[in-house]
C-alpha positions in Angstrom: 0.0 0.0 0.0 1.3 3.4 -0.9 1.2 5.9 2.0 1.1 9.6 1.1 1.3 12.1 3.9 0.1 15.6 2.6 -0.2 18.9 4.3 -2.3 20.8 1.7 -4.6 20.1 -1.1 -1.9 19.4 -3.6 -2.2 16.3 -5.8 -0.6 13.3 -4.0 2.1 11.3 -5.6 -0.3 8.3 -5.8 -4.0 8.5 -6.4 -6.9 6.1 -6.8 -10.2 6.0 -8.5 -12.4 5.0 -5.6 -11.9 6.3 -2.0 -13.2 5.4 1.4 -13.5 8.7 3.4 -13.3 9.0 7.2 -11.2 9.2 10.3 -11.4 5.5 10.9 -10.2 5.6 14.5 -9.9 2.0 15.6 -10.8 0.6 12.2 -13.7 -1.3 13.7 -16.2 -3.6 12.0 -18.2 -0.7 10.6 -15.0 0.9 9.1 -13.9 -2.4 7.8 -17.2 -3.0 6.0 -16.9 0.5 4.4 -13.3 0.1 3.3 -14.1 -3.4 1.9 -17.0 -2.0 -0.1 -14.7 0.6 -1.6 -12.2 -2.2 -2.4 -15.0 -4.1 -4.1 -16.2 -1.2 -6.2 -12.6 -0.4 -7.2 -12.2 -4.0 -8.3 -15.3 -3.9 -10.4 -14.1 -0.7 -12.1 -10.6 -1.9 -12.6 -9.1 1.0 -10.7 -7.1 1.5 -7.5 -8.8 1.8 -4.1 -7.7 4.6 -1.8 -8.5 5.8 1.7 -8.6 9.5 2.5 -8.1 10.1 6.2 -6.5 12.5 8.7 -3.3 12.3 10.8 -5.2 13.3 14.0 -8.7 13.2 15.2 -10.3 16.5 14.0 -11.4 17.4 17.5 -7.8 17.8 18.5 -7.7 20.8 16.2 -11.2 22.1 16.4 -11.7 21.8 20.2 -8.7 20.2 21.9 -10.2 20.2 25.4 -13.0 18.0 24.1 -10.9 15.7 21.9 -11.4 12.0 22.8 -8.6 9.6 23.4 -7.8 7.8 20.2 -8.0 4.0 19.9 -4.7 3.7 18.0 -1.9 5.5 16.3 -2.1 6.6 12.6 0.5 3.9 11.8 -1.6 1.2 13.3 -4.6 2.5 11.5 -2.8 2.3 8.2 -1.6 -1.2 8.9 -5.2 -2.4 9.4 -6.4 -0.5 6.3 -3.7 -2.2 4.2 -5.0 -5.6 5.5 -8.4 -4.7 4.0 -6.9 -4.5 0.5 -6.4 -0.7 0.2 -3.9 0.3 -2.5 -3.3 4.0 -1.5 -3.7 5.8 1.8 -3.8 9.6 1.6 -3.2 11.0 5.1 -4.0 14.7 5.3 -2.6 16.8 8.1 -5.8 18.2 9.7 -5.4 21.9 10.3 -7.5 25.0 10.9 -7.7 25.7 7.1 -9.2 22.3 6.4 -11.6 22.6 9.4 -12.9 25.9 8.0 -13.3 24.7 4.4 -16.9 24.9 3.1 -18.4 21.6 2.1 -18.7 22.4 -1.5 -15.0 23.4 -1.7 -14.0 20.1 0.0 -15.8 18.3 -2.8 -14.4 20.3 -5.7 -10.9 21.2 -4.3 -10.1 18.0 -2.5 -12.2 15.1 -3.9 -12.2 16.3 -7.6 -9.1 18.4 -8.2 -6.7 16.8 -5.7 -7.7 13.2 -5.5 -9.3 12.8 -9.0 -12.0 10.7 -7.4 -14.5 8.8 -9.6 -16.4 7.4 -6.6 -16.4 8.0 -2.8 -17.8 5.7 -0.1 -18.8 7.1 3.3 -20.7 6.0 6.4 -24.2 7.0 7.3 -22.8 9.5 9.9 -20.0 11.0 7.8 -19.5 14.7 8.2 -17.2 17.1 6.4 -16.6 20.8 5.9 -16.8 23.7 8.3 -18.6 22.9 11.5 -19.5 19.4 10.1 -22.1 21.1 7.8 -21.5 18.5 5.1 -23.7 15.4 5.6 -24.2 12.3 3.4 -27.4 13.8 2.1 -25.5 16.9 1.1 -22.5 15.0 -0.2 -24.5 13.2 -2.9 -25.7 16.2 -4.9 -22.4 18.1 -4.4 -20.4 15.0 -5.6 -22.8 14.5 -8.6 -22.3 18.1 -9.7 -18.5 17.5 -9.6 -18.8 14.3 -11.7 -18.2 12.0 -8.7 -20.4 9.1 -7.5 -21.1 9.0 -3.8 -22.2 5.9 -2.0 -23.5 5.9 1.6 -23.3 2.8 3.7 -25.9 2.0 6.4 -25.0 1.5 10.1 -23.3 -1.8 11.1 -24.6 -3.3 14.3 -23.6 -6.4 16.4 -25.9 -7.7 19.0 -28.1 -4.7 18.5 -25.3 -2.2 19.2 -24.0 0.3 16.7 -20.3 -0.2 15.8 -18.7 3.2 16.6 -15.5 4.5 17.9 -17.5 6.4 20.6 -19.0 3.1 21.8 -15.7 1.4 21.9 -14.2 4.2 24.0 -17.2 3.9 26.4 -16.6 0.1 26.7 -13.0 0.6 27.5 -13.8 3.3 30.0 -15.8 0.8 32.1 -13.3 -2.1 31.5 -15.6 -4.1 29.2 -12.8 -5.2 26.8 -15.1 -8.0 25.6 -17.6 -5.6 24.3 -14.9 -3.4 22.8 -13.6 -6.5 21.0 -17.0 -7.3 19.5 -17.3 -3.8 18.1 -13.7 -3.8 16.8 -13.8 -7.3 15.4 -10.6 -8.1 17.3 -9.1 -7.4 20.7 -8.3 -3.8 21.6 -4.5 -3.4 21.6 -1.9 -0.9 22.5 1.7 -0.8 21.4 4.6 0.9 23.2 8.3 0.7 24.0 9.3 -1.2 27.2 11.0 1.2 29.6 13.0 0.5 32.7 11.0 0.7 35.9 12.0 0.4 39.5 12.5 -3.3 39.4 9.8 -4.0 42.0 8.2 -6.8 40.1 11.5 -8.5 39.6 12.2 -8.2 43.3 9.1 -10.2 44.2 9.8 -12.8 41.5 7.3 -11.6 39.0 9.2 -9.3 36.5 7.0 -6.9 34.6 7.5 -4.9 31.4 6.7 -1.2 31.9 5.1 -0.2 28.6 5.3 3.5 27.5 2.0 4.0 25.6 1.9 7.0 23.3 0.1 10.0 24.8 -3.6 10.2 24.0 -4.1 6.5 23.3 -7.1 4.9 25.0 -6.5 2.4 27.8 -9.1 0.3 29.6 -10.1 1.5 33.0 -7.6 0.8 35.8 -7.5 -2.8 36.9 -5.9 -6.2 36.1 -6.5 -7.9 32.8 -5.7 -11.1 31.0 -3.7 -10.2 27.9 -1.8 -11.5 25.0 1.6 -10.0 24.5 3.9 -10.0 21.5 7.3 -8.4 21.0 8.5 -8.0 17.4 8.2 -11.2 15.4 8.1 -13.4 18.6 5.2 -15.7 19.1 2.2 -14.5 21.2 2.5 -15.2 24.9 -0.1 -15.2 27.7 0.2 -12.3 30.1 -1.5 -10.3 32.8 -1.3 -6.6 33.0 -2.0 -4.0 35.6 -3.3 -0.6 34.6 -3.2 1.8 37.6 -1.1 3.6 40.2 0.4 0.6 42.1 -1.1 1.4 45.5 0.8 -1.4 47.3 4.0 0.6 46.7 2.5 4.1 47.3 3.6 4.9 43.7 0.7 7.2 42.8 3.0 10.1 41.9 3.9 8.3 38.7 0.4 8.4 37.5 -1.4 5.6 35.6 1.1 3.1 34.2 0.8 -0.1 32.2 2.8 -3.0 33.6 2.8 -6.4 31.9 3.9 -9.8 33.2 4.6 -12.1 30.3 4.4 -15.7 31.3 6.3 -17.5 28.5 8.8 -14.9 27.3 12.2 -13.4 28.2 11.9 -10.8 30.9 14.6 -8.8 29.2 12.6 -6.7 26.8 14.0 -3.2 27.5 13.9 -1.0 24.5 11.7 -3.3 22.4 8.2 -2.6 21.1 5.6 -4.6 22.9 2.0 -5.2 21.6 -0.6 -5.9 24.3 -4.0 -7.2 23.5 -6.7 -7.0 26.2 -8.7 -10.2 26.5 -10.6 -10.0 29.8 -10.8 -8.0 33.0 -9.8 -10.0 36.0 -10.3 -7.7 38.9 -9.9 -4.2 40.3 -6.5 -2.8 41.2 -6.0 -3.5 45.0 -3.7 -2.3 47.8 -2.1 -5.3 49.6 -0.6 -5.3 53.1 2.8 -6.3 51.7 4.5 -7.3 48.4 4.3 -11.0 49.3 0.5 -10.9 49.3 0.6 -9.1 46.0 2.8 -11.8 44.5 0.4 -14.5 45.6 -2.5 -12.7 44.0 -0.6 -12.2 40.8 0.0 -15.9 40.7 -3.7 -16.5 41.0 -4.3 -13.9 38.2 -1.8 -15.8 36.0 -3.6 -19.1 36.5 -7.0 -17.4 35.7 -5.5 -15.8 32.6 -4.1 -19.1 31.3 -7.6 -20.6 31.5 -9.3 -17.7 29.8 -6.7 -17.5 27.0 -6.4 -21.3 26.6 -2.6 -21.2 26.7 
């Protein structure tokens, strides 16, 4: 997949005939359905399929104080889009100028003149242009006048719930990683570099990897979770992780951290990139009378995680 990062409306180095449009935070089952429909249409027409998306969530520019945590980095988004069969990804740097662009100019200046789109595919709740004034109902005539076909996909639901990035964030906020996984079509994951900690876990015989998650990425609510961890090309390993402030060690000053104990892997992971998939919530974060009690509880957590993960 060609990846084009652009900062204005200039013509990208690579273009496509059919584009899926959206922020696609999380690339959940609704997003996947939309992108796969664009891939299908492009295949029928014998042209390339592209995605037009933004480098950040638009709210980070329009109203930073109300911007939600994002479900993944742009690079993870692009990786999942590529797995859907996309040929070209156009990543536009979202800025004030784009936020203030009138809907009709977005269609003519961006979709027609910059992207040379023949057809665009959007979701039922897609918005574009200044103040989100552009809607699917408005897009269709504007696109038609510009010589572009616009197709609008209906909502995607699972178990009666709408697949949406907002719904996934809500599930994570209450620790319901199973619900988040249903809406995503896979487990929610984070990826970060393993940093050196204080060595407390190693001191009680349960070494942990302290994962530095990129700022602004959504984590499940504090607690202990059964996870699957993977470093580089290594096989997946069962793991338990703690999201929280480590109250047993009065370490609240560090803020919320993600610590992962990987059961079947080398404890020496410093400096490597670790992917952590959240499978199930095991319990709340607790304060224990001493580290020995904590170690015993973690062993119980590990046993429960192995059963849940079938490792």
